[in-house]
C-alpha positions as CSV (number, residue, x, y, z in Angstrom):
1,X,103.9,14.3,134.9
2,X,100.9,16.5,136.9
3,X,97.9,14.9,137.5
4,X,94.5,16.9,136.5
5,X,94.2,17.8,140.3
6,X,97.8,19.6,140.6
7,X,97.5,21.1,137.1
8,X,94.3,22.8,137.9
9,X,95.9,24.2,141.4
10,X,99.2,25.0,139.7
11,X,98.2,26.6,136.6
12,X,96.5,29.7,138.2
13,X,99.9,30.7,140.3
14,X,102.1,30.1,137.1
15,X,99.9,32.6,135.3
16,X,100.5,35.1,138.5
17,X,104.1,34.4,138.4
18,X,104.3,35.3,134.7
19,X,102.5,38.4,135.4
20,X,104.8,39.8,138.1
21,X,108.0,38.5,136.3
22,X,106.8,40.7,132.7
23,X,105.8,43.8,135.3
24,X,109.3,43.4,137.0
25,X,111.2,43.4,133.9
26,X,109.3,46.3,132.2
27,X,110.3,48.0,135.8
28,X,113.9,46.7,135.5
29,X,114.5,48.3,131.8
30,X,112.9,51.3,132.9
31,X,115.3,52.2,135.7
32,X,118.2,50.8,134.0
33,X,118.0,53.6,131.3
34,X,117.5,57.0,133.1
35,X,119.6,58.1,130.3
36,X,117.3,57.3,127.9
37,X,114.5,58.9,129.8
38,X,116.3,62.0,130.4
39,X,117.0,62.6,126.7
40,X,113.3,61.8,125.8
41,X,112.1,64.6,127.9
42,X,115.0,66.8,126.4
43,X,113.8,66.8,122.8
44,X,110.1,66.6,124.3
45,X,111.4,70.0,125.4
46,X,112.7,71.0,122.3
47,X,109.8,70.1,120.1
48,X,107.5,72.1,123.1
49,X,110.2,75.3,122.4
50,X,110.1,74.8,118.3
51,X,106.2,74.4,118.4
52,X,105.6,77.7,120.0
53,X,108.5,79.5,117.8
54,X,106.4,78.5,114.7
55,X,103.1,79.5,116.4
56,X,104.5,82.8,117.2
57,X,105.7,83.0,113.6
58,X,102.4,82.1,112.2
59,X,100.7,85.0,114.1
60,X,103.2,87.4,113.0
61,X,102.7,86.5,109.6
62,X,99.2,86.9,109.8
63,X,99.1,90.2,111.2
64,X,101.4,91.1,108.3
65,X,98.9,89.9,105.8
66,X,96.2,91.8,107.6
67,X,98.5,94.8,107.8
68,X,99.4,94.4,104.2
69,X,95.4,94.4,103.2
70,X,94.8,97.2,104.7
71,X,97.6,99.1,103.2
72,X,96.6,97.9,99.6
73,X,92.9,99.2,100.1
74,X,93.9,102.3,101.5
75,X,96.6,103.1,98.3
76,X,93.6,102.0,96.3
77,X,91.4,104.6,97.9
78,X,94.5,107.0,97.3
79,X,95.4,106.6,94.1
80,X,91.6,107.8,93.4
81,X,91.6,110.6,94.8
82,X,94.6,112.1,93.1
83,X,93.6,115.9,94.2
84,X,94.4,115.0,97.8
85,X,97.9,114.5,99.5
86,X,97.9,111.7,102.4
87,X,99.8,110.4,105.2
88,X,99.4,106.6,106.8
89,X,99.3,106.5,110.5
90,X,99.1,103.8,112.8
91,X,96.6,103.9,115.9
92,X,98.3,103.5,118.9
93,X,95.7,104.2,121.3
94,X,92.0,105.2,122.0
95,X,90.5,107.3,125.0
96,X,88.4,105.2,127.1
97,X,86.3,108.1,128.4
98,X,82.3,107.9,127.1
99,X,82.3,111.9,126.8
100,X,85.9,112.1,125.0
101,X,86.0,110.2,121.8
102,X,89.0,109.7,120.3
103,X,92.3,108.1,118.9
104,X,95.8,108.3,118.9
105,X,97.9,108.4,115.9
106,X,101.9,107.7,115.6
107,X,102.5,111.1,113.3
108,X,102.5,114.5,114.7
109,X,104.2,117.9,113.8
110,X,107.6,116.5,112.9
111,X,105.7,114.9,109.6
112,X,103.8,118.0,108.7
113,X,100.6,117.0,110.8
114,X,98.3,119.9,111.7
115,X,95.3,120.7,113.8
116,X,91.8,120.5,111.8
117,X,93.3,118.0,108.9
118,X,90.8,115.2,107.9
119,X,91.5,112.0,108.7
120,X,89.7,108.7,106.6
121,X,90.1,105.5,105.6
122,X,89.0,104.3,102.1
123,X,85.4,103.6,103.7
124,X,84.5,106.6,104.8
125,X,85.6,109.8,107.2
126,X,87.2,109.0,110.9
127,X,87.4,112.4,112.2
128,X,89.8,115.3,112.4
129,X,93.2,116.3,114.2
130,X,92.4,117.8,117.5
131,X,95.6,117.9,119.2
132,X,99.4,117.7,117.6
133,X,102.6,116.7,119.9
134,X,106.0,116.4,117.7
135,X,105.5,112.6,117.0
136,X,101.8,111.8,118.0
137,X,98.5,113.1,117.6
138,X,94.7,112.9,118.8
139,X,91.8,112.5,116.3
140,X,88.4,113.5,117.2
141,X,86.1,110.8,115.9
142,X,82.9,111.4,114.2
143,X,81.1,109.9,117.3
144,X,82.3,112.4,119.2
145,X,79.4,114.4,120.2
146,X,81.3,117.7,120.3
147,X,82.5,117.0,117.0
148,X,80.7,119.4,114.0
149,X,80.2,118.3,110.7
150,X,78.1,119.7,107.7
151,X,76.8,117.0,105.3
152,X,74.7,116.4,102.7
153,X,72.1,113.4,101.7
154,X,73.6,112.1,98.4
155,X,69.7,111.2,96.8
156,X,67.4,113.9,98.2
157,X,70.6,116.8,98.7
158,X,69.1,118.1,101.8
159,X,71.9,119.0,103.8
160,X,72.1,118.8,107.8
161,X,74.9,118.5,110.1
162,X,76.1,115.6,112.3
163,X,74.9,114.9,115.8
164,X,76.5,111.8,117.5
165,X,74.4,111.3,120.6
166,X,76.3,110.1,124.6
167,X,73.7,107.1,123.7
168,X,76.5,106.0,120.8
169,X,74.1,106.7,118.1
170,X,74.8,109.0,115.0
171,X,72.2,111.6,114.4
172,X,71.9,114.3,111.4
173,X,70.0,117.2,112.3
174,X,68.8,120.4,110.9
175,X,67.0,118.7,108.0
176,X,64.4,120.8,106.7
177,X,60.8,119.2,107.0
178,X,60.3,119.5,103.4
179,X,62.6,116.9,102.4
180,X,61.4,113.7,101.8
181,X,64.5,111.2,102.7
182,X,64.6,107.1,102.6
183,X,66.5,104.6,105.0
184,X,69.7,103.5,103.0
185,X,70.4,106.9,101.4
186,X,74.0,107.8,101.6
187,X,75.4,111.1,104.1
188,X,78.5,112.5,102.6
189,X,80.6,115.4,103.9
190,X,79.2,118.7,102.0
191,X,82.1,120.8,102.3
192,X,79.9,123.7,103.8
193,X,82.0,125.6,106.5
194,X,85.0,124.4,104.9
195,X,86.4,122.3,107.7
196,X,86.3,119.2,105.3
197,X,86.6,118.2,102.1
198,X,83.2,117.4,100.1
199,X,82.0,114.2,99.4
200,X,83.6,111.9,101.7
201,X,81.3,109.0,103.3
202,X,79.7,109.0,106.6
203,X,77.0,106.8,107.0
204,X,73.8,105.4,105.8
205,X,69.9,106.3,107.0
206,X,68.9,103.9,108.9
207,X,65.7,105.6,110.3
208,X,64.3,109.1,110.1
209,X,62.4,111.2,113.0
210,X,59.9,113.7,111.7
211,X,57.5,115.7,113.6
212,X,54.7,117.9,112.3
213,X,55.4,120.5,115.3
214,X,59.2,120.7,115.1
215,X,60.8,123.4,112.9
216,X,63.5,120.4,111.5
217,X,64.0,116.7,111.0
218,X,66.3,114.0,112.1
219,X,67.6,110.5,110.6
220,X,69.7,108.1,112.6
221,X,73.0,106.9,110.5
222,X,74.7,103.7,110.5
223,X,78.5,104.5,109.8
224,X,80.5,103.5,107.0
225,X,83.1,102.4,109.4
226,X,83.5,101.4,112.6
227,X,85.6,103.9,114.2
228,X,87.0,101.6,117.2
229,X,88.4,98.7,114.7
230,X,90.3,101.5,112.6
231,X,94.2,100.3,112.8
232,X,95.7,102.5,109.8
233,X,94.3,105.7,108.5
234,X,94.7,108.5,106.4
235,X,95.2,111.9,107.0
236,X,94.9,114.6,104.2
237,X,97.6,116.8,104.7
238,X,96.9,119.4,101.6
239,X,93.5,120.4,102.9
240,X,93.5,123.6,104.9
241,X,90.3,123.7,107.2
242,X,89.0,127.3,108.0
243,X,89.4,127.8,111.9
244,X,86.3,126.6,113.9
245,X,85.4,127.4,117.1
246,X,85.8,124.8,119.9
247,X,88.7,123.4,118.3
248,X,91.7,122.6,120.5
């Protein structure tokens, strides 16, 4: 039997030996089962692959749902305007030049697309077909400074002409000075000039610029759609615009 002094000395040594043995046993067991480690690593790799595949499937399903919602809205709009015939097209490209504001569609002359046909969504006018190729076409946007659109303010019945600015603002110009215009007034295509069907929404008035010494007043509008976010649009295929000077 150990006396108290020996017990006091040997107890810490015993505890250290026990700790070393436990660590040694753990390392020994680990070294004895390399196949288990390899199997765990293989399973982990498989799980990571499955997770990546599931994430991709979720993204794909979300895109399908978003596209279905867009198509449903466009279909409802087309049904509300039965006098027109429409062809849906996907947006496949955008021009990046600040001087040429247009987008590209995956529809062309092979499907009956012609220059001058209006392009819309359920929220309003996108622009018009400017160039046509066999399987694609370029759409001149309502934000392009070179576009010509005759418009009418819904409440005041004032006529004007769309005037997109290089700064990105969209004005309506050539409005008679005597007309009283209020912010929030809706701007529509007028149908004058024969280049667009009448009553397609374009935007809302956000401010009025009126100076007594000028012949006309202008308004700044907020477009009803963000043309940069359009993914699918409708081409009005039964509308035949009059020739317009400057149209490619």
